[in-house]
N, C-alpha and C positions, 0 to 999 in steps of 0.2 A: 503494499499499500503506499510506504513512504516514496518508493521509486516512481510510482504512478501519479504522484501528488500533482504535478503540473497538468495532466491530462484530465484529472479528476476535478480540479478546481478552475482550470482555465488560465491563460496567461496573465491577466490582469492580477488576480489574486496570487497567483505563483510568484510574482515579481516582488510582492511585498511580504511573503510569508516564507518560513522554512520548517517543515514538520521534523521535529526532534526525536520523539518516541512514543511508543504505545505501551501502556502499562498492562499487566496480566488481567486487571479487571475491565480493559477496553477503553481507557482514557488515552485519547490522542493529545499530546502537547505539541503546540505550534508557535514558533517565534513569530512575532509580527514587528515590522519596522516602526510603526507610531501607534501612540494610544488612540488616535482617531481611527486608524484602520482597524484596531482591536475592537472598538465599540461598534463599528459597522458590521464586522464579521461575527461579533457576538450575536447581532439581530439576524444574521444569516444562517446561524448554526444548524437549524432544522433542514434547510435545504442543502447545506453542504454535507450533513450527516447522510442524507438520503443518497446524494451522489457517491459518497465514499463506501457506503454499504451495498450499493446496487451490485447484484451479481457475485457477491463475495461471501464465503463461508464465515470466516472470522468477522465479528461485528464490533464497530466502533460505538461505544455507548454515550460518549461526550467528548467535547473538544475543550481544551483549556487554551486560551489565546493569550 
């Protein structure tokens, strides 16, 4: 999933983020360039989770921006 990040979220989001890790309980940690982007992405979390989990066996349960 970490390798596929740019394809999953698109080029605009990929430019300002860097996925760091996935915990055993399914929490994805993502580094974000600015607080403004972190706030925007927090509102988009449900849509991003749907894209990240589509067609995957392992499920991401949350994202920490």
